[in-house]
PASEBA-1860 file (N, C-alpha, C; in nm, 3 decimals):
! residues 143
1> MGFFGNLG> 1.286/15.587/11.387/1.290/15.642/11.253/1.193/15.564/11.166 ~ 1.211/15.441/11.137/1.116/15.358/11.069/1.091/15.395/10.924 ~ 0.975/15.349/10.878/0.939/15.366/10.737/0.912/15.512/10.702 ~ 0.842/15.583/10.789/0.804/15.721/10.758/0.924/15.815/10.763 ~ 1.027/15.779/10.837/1.147/15.862/10.841/1.226/15.853/10.712 ~ 1.221/15.739/10.645/1.294/15.719/10.519/1.209/15.750/10.396 ~ 1.087/15.794/10.415/0.996/15.820/10.304/1.048/15.930/10.211 ~ 1.113/16.033/10.267/1.169/16.139/10.186/1.279/16.088/10.093
9> EIFKILKH> 1.364/15.999/10.144/1.471/15.940/10.063/1.413/15.851/9.953 ~ 1.307/15.779/9.982/1.244/15.693/9.883/1.187/15.778/9.770 ~ 1.124/15.891/9.803/1.069/15.978/9.698/1.178/16.040/9.612 ~ 1.294/16.071/9.672/1.406/16.123/9.594/1.454/16.020/9.492 ~ 1.462/15.896/9.536/1.506/15.788/9.447/1.404/15.766/9.335 ~ 1.277/15.762/9.370/1.172/15.743/9.269/1.167/15.858/9.169 ~ 1.189/15.980/9.217/1.193/16.096/9.128/1.305/16.080/9.026 ~ 1.421/16.036/9.072/1.535/16.015/8.981/1.506/15.902/8.882
17> VFRMIFKR> 1.446/15.794/8.927/1.414/15.680/8.841/1.317/15.721/8.731 ~ 1.210/15.794/8.767/1.112/15.835/8.666/1.171/15.937/8.568 ~ 1.264/16.020/8.613/1.329/16.114/8.523/1.417/16.039/8.422 ~ 1.484/15.933/8.464/1.572/15.857/8.375/1.494/15.769/8.278 ~ 1.373/15.730/8.313/1.293/15.645/8.225/1.262/15.716/8.095 ~ 1.235/15.846/8.100/1.192/15.919/7.981/1.307/15.985/7.906 ~ 1.430/15.968/7.951/1.546/16.021/7.878/1.588/15.923/7.770 ~ 1.657/15.977/7.670/1.712/15.894/7.564/1.826/15.809/7.621
25> PVTSLYPF> 1.838/15.682/7.582/1.946/15.600/7.637/2.083/15.648/7.590 ~ 2.181/15.632/7.675/2.317/15.676/7.645/2.387/15.573/7.559 ~ 2.360/15.448/7.582/2.427/15.342/7.508/2.350/15.309/7.380 ~ 2.420/15.241/7.289/2.354/15.197/7.166/2.350/15.045/7.163 ~ 2.256/14.992/7.091/2.246/14.847/7.078/2.341/14.804/6.968 ~ 2.464/14.770/7.004/2.573/14.758/6.909/2.549/14.663/6.791 ~ 2.513/14.540/6.809/2.500/14.459/6.687/2.385/14.504/6.599 ~ 2.285/14.567/6.657/2.168/14.606/6.581/2.183/14.744/6.517
33> EDRYYPER> 2.259/14.832/6.578/2.278/14.967/6.527/2.427/14.994/6.510 ~ 2.462/15.071/6.406/2.601/15.113/6.389/2.634/15.220/6.491 ~ 2.754/15.215/6.541/2.801/15.318/6.631/2.840/15.442/6.552 ~ 2.840/15.555/6.618/2.890/15.677/6.556/3.038/15.687/6.585 ~ 3.117/15.704/6.482/3.261/15.722/6.498/3.298/15.859/6.443 ~ 3.388/15.930/6.508/3.431/16.060/6.456/3.498/16.045/6.320 ~ 3.511/16.156/6.251/3.565/16.155/6.115/3.709/16.105/6.111 ~ 3.786/16.134/6.212/3.928/16.098/6.212/3.956/15.967/6.284
41> TRGRHIHV> 3.860/15.878/6.290/3.879/15.750/6.355/3.981/15.667/6.278 ~ 4.073/15.607/6.349/4.173/15.521/6.287/4.127/15.376/6.297 ~ 4.064/15.329/6.193/4.019/15.191/6.187/4.110/15.109/6.098 ~ 4.056/15.008/6.036/4.140/14.924/5.949/4.183/15.000/5.825 ~ 4.285/14.951/5.761/4.350/15.022/5.651/4.293/14.981/5.515 ~ 4.310/15.072/5.420/4.283/15.044/5.279/4.412/15.072/5.203 ~ 4.453/14.977/5.121/4.574/14.992/5.040/4.531/15.007/4.894 ~ 4.568/15.120/4.834/4.536/15.147/4.694/4.657/15.103/4.612
49> RHACTACA> 4.645/14.990/4.546/4.762/14.930/4.481/4.810/15.007/4.360 ~ 4.723/15.071/4.284/4.771/15.142/4.166/4.846/15.270/4.202 ~ 4.830/15.320/4.325/4.905/15.438/4.368/5.033/15.403/4.441 ~ 5.048/15.277/4.479/5.164/15.234/4.558/5.288/15.222/4.467 ~ 5.404/15.262/4.519/5.528/15.252/4.444/5.627/15.155/4.507 ~ 5.585/15.080/4.606/5.667/14.979/4.675/5.792/15.041/4.737 ~ 5.777/15.159/4.795/5.891/15.226/4.858/5.919/15.172/4.998 ~ 5.825/15.103/5.059/5.837/15.038/5.190/5.854/15.138/5.304
57> QCVRACPV> 5.812/15.261/5.286/5.819/15.358/5.395/5.719/15.323/5.506 ~ 5.606/15.265/5.469/5.508/15.225/5.570/5.561/15.113/5.658 ~ 5.638/15.023/5.597/5.696/14.912/5.673/5.801/14.965/5.770 ~ 5.881/15.060/5.726/5.984/15.118/5.812/5.923/15.200/5.926 ~ 5.809/15.264/5.900/5.748/15.351/6.000/5.672/15.275/6.107 ~ 5.635/15.153/6.081/5.553/15.075/6.175/5.636/15.037/6.298 ~ 5.598/15.084/6.418/5.679/15.055/6.537/5.666/14.912/6.590 ~ 5.562/14.840/6.549/5.540/14.705/6.600/5.556/14.599/6.493
65> VAIHIDKE> 5.605/14.634/6.378/5.630/14.543/6.265/5.502/14.464/6.232 ~ 5.394/14.538/6.209/5.267/14.475/6.176/5.242/14.469/6.026 ~ 5.330/14.531/5.945/5.311/14.535/5.801/5.423/14.456/5.735 ~ 5.386/14.369/5.644/5.483/14.293/5.564/5.459/14.326/5.418 ~ 5.567/14.331/5.342/5.559/14.371/5.203/5.606/14.255/5.115 ~ 5.536/14.235/5.005/5.574/14.132/4.908/5.588/14.201/4.772 ~ 5.711/14.229/4.734/5.735/14.301/4.609/5.724/14.211/4.487 ~ 5.717/14.082/4.507/5.705/13.989/4.394/5.562/13.983/4.341
73> DKMYEKDC> 5.465/14.007/4.427/5.325/14.003/4.388/5.288/14.138/4.327 ~ 5.292/14.149/4.195/5.268/14.275/4.126/5.144/14.266/4.039 ~ 5.063/14.370/4.048/4.949/14.383/3.958/4.974/14.494/3.856 ~ 5.054/14.591/3.896/5.085/14.705/3.810/5.237/14.711/3.794 ~ 5.287/14.813/3.725/5.430/14.823/3.699/5.510/14.841/3.827 ~ 5.469/14.936/3.909/5.537/14.960/4.037/5.435/14.948/4.148 ~ 5.423/14.835/4.204/5.339/14.819/4.322/5.384/14.697/4.399 ~ 5.319/14.672/4.510/5.352/14.557/4.593/5.225/14.513/4.665
81> ALTFDYSR> 5.234/14.400/4.730/5.123/14.349/4.809/5.157/14.368/4.956 ~ 5.068/14.433/5.029/5.088/14.453/5.172/5.005/14.352/5.249 ~ 5.060/14.308/5.361/4.990/14.219/5.452/4.991/14.285/5.589 ~ 4.874/14.307/5.647/4.863/14.369/5.779/4.830/14.262/5.882 ~ 4.903/14.263/5.991/4.877/14.173/6.103/4.805/14.255/6.211 ~ 4.673/14.248/6.214/4.597/14.331/6.307/4.603/14.278/6.450 ~ 4.662/14.163/6.473/4.683/14.121/6.611/4.801/14.197/6.672 ~ 4.883/14.260/6.589/4.996/14.339/6.637/4.974/14.489/6.622
89> CIFCGLCV> 4.891/14.530/6.528/4.874/14.673/6.494/4.816/14.749/6.613 ~ 4.871/14.868/6.639/4.822/14.952/6.747/4.749/15.074/6.694 ~ 4.726/15.080/6.563/4.651/15.186/6.496/4.706/15.325/6.530 ~ 4.837/15.337/6.523/4.901/15.464/6.556/4.896/15.563/6.439 ~ 4.883/15.516/6.317/4.873/15.603/6.201/5.006/15.645/6.141 ~ 5.117/15.592/6.191/5.247/15.630/6.136/5.266/15.579/5.994 ~ 5.209/15.465/5.962/5.222/15.411/5.827/5.148/15.499/5.726 ~ 5.033/15.551/5.765/4.956/15.638/5.677/5.028/15.771/5.658
97> QACRFDAL> 5.090/15.821/5.764/5.166/15.946/5.753/5.290/15.928/5.667 ~ 5.352/15.810/5.672/5.475/15.787/5.598/5.451/15.767/5.449 ~ 5.330/15.731/5.410/5.301/15.707/5.269/5.288/15.840/5.196 ~ 5.384/15.868/5.109/5.386/15.996/5.036/5.300/15.993/4.911 ~ 5.255/15.877/4.870/5.183/15.864/4.744/5.033/15.840/4.763 ~ 4.983/15.861/4.883/4.840/15.842/4.916/4.790/15.704/4.874 ~ 4.867/15.603/4.909/4.828/15.466/4.877/4.777/15.391/5.000 ~ 4.779/15.454/5.116/4.738/15.388/5.239/4.648/15.484/5.318
105> FHTPVVDM> 4.532/15.435/5.359/4.434/15.517/5.431/4.379/15.442/5.549 ~ 4.331/15.516/5.648/4.252/15.458/5.757/4.105/15.469/5.721 ~ 4.028/15.374/5.766/3.883/15.378/5.750/3.819/15.378/5.888 ~ 3.692/15.414/5.899/3.627/15.410/6.030/3.579/15.272/6.073 ~ 3.616/15.168/6.002/3.574/15.032/6.038/3.665/14.982/6.150 ~ 3.610/14.968/6.268/3.691/14.925/6.382/3.646/14.790/6.439 ~ 3.536/14.736/6.393/3.489/14.608/6.446/3.545/14.495/6.361 ~ 3.657/14.442/6.406/3.726/14.335/6.333/3.743/14.215/6.424
113> SEGDREDL> 3.638/14.164/6.479/3.652/14.049/6.566/3.655/13.922/6.483 ~ 3.743/13.834/6.518/3.760/13.706/6.448/3.767/13.595/6.551 ~ 3.745/13.474/6.505/3.751/13.359/6.592/3.892/13.310/6.618 ~ 3.978/13.320/6.517/4.117/13.275/6.529/4.211/13.392/6.510 ~ 4.328/13.380/6.567/4.429/13.484/6.555/4.480/13.496/6.411 ~ 4.484/13.385/6.340/4.532/13.386/6.202/4.437/13.462/6.109 ~ 4.310/13.473/6.148/4.214/13.547/6.066/4.234/13.698/6.073 ~ 4.312/13.746/6.170/4.341/13.888/6.182/4.456/13.932/6.092
121> IYGPDKIT> 4.513/13.841/6.017/4.616/13.876/5.920/4.546/13.901/5.787 ~ 4.542/14.027/5.747/4.471/14.069/5.627/4.571/14.077/5.513 ~ 4.552/13.995/5.412/4.638/13.993/5.296/4.593/14.093/5.192 ~ 4.655/14.086/5.073/4.621/14.183/4.968/4.477/14.173/4.918 ~ 4.414/14.059/4.934/4.276/14.046/4.888/4.178/14.116/4.983 ~ 4.207/14.120/5.113/4.118/14.183/5.210/4.152/14.329/5.234 ~ 4.276/14.370/5.210/4.320/14.504/5.247/4.288/14.607/5.138 ~ 4.249/14.563/5.021/4.221/14.659/4.913/4.073/14.697/4.906
129> TLDREPLK> 3.986/14.629/4.979/3.843/14.660/4.975/3.787/14.668/5.116 ~ 3.669/14.725/5.125/3.597/14.728/5.252/3.484/14.628/5.254 ~ 3.471/14.546/5.151/3.364/14.448/5.146/3.382/14.349/5.260 ~ 3.275/14.325/5.331/3.280/14.229/5.440/3.145/14.164/5.457 ~ 3.146/14.050/5.517/3.023/13.977/5.541/2.941/14.049/5.648 ~ 2.810/14.045/5.637/2.728/14.103/5.744/2.751/14.027/5.874 ~ 2.730/14.096/5.982/2.748/14.031/6.112/2.647/13.919/6.130 ~ 2.692/13.810/6.184/2.602/13.701/6.219/2.606/13.687/6.371
137> WRGRRFR> 2.488/13.688/6.429/2.482/13.678/6.574/2.355/13.606/6.611 ~ 2.368/13.496/6.680/2.256/13.414/6.723/2.167/13.374/6.606 ~ 2.230/13.341/6.495/2.155/13.294/6.380/2.091/13.402/6.295 ~ 2.108/13.530/6.332/2.049/13.639/6.255/2.161/13.717/6.185 ~ 2.127/13.783/6.075/2.223/13.864/6.002/2.192/14.012/6.023 ~ 2.297/14.090/6.042/2.280/14.232/6.064/2.361/14.308/5.961 ~ 2.318/14.427/5.928/2.381/14.517/5.829/2.378/14.459/5.695
END
């Protein structure tokens, strides 16, 4: 058989390789480019404090007890401070469904990597905004 017997198989492989070279890549360069997320992506939460009435329905609906409520911390007449533990959250969306006053929303932000487990506990200062530091990777800043 030898080299000339396998020549047809080699040409098939080369044909496939050259076809794949000129196609658009399937993957994205994640730190350098934002990923596309569908509209209904369940990412981290936003808590709108002026719409919250401190009814604690979101806390009751959470199956993994990832939400803690502090009714003493008030900015408005009827509100509370929510604390989300994202090391426990499974992003099921039951808390958002249970909120009757549209005070809790999902966002498409899903990249929440932290160095310590304690940094995944988002208090009232982090849960009310989407402001975040740009990604730092190998000494460079992205986004």
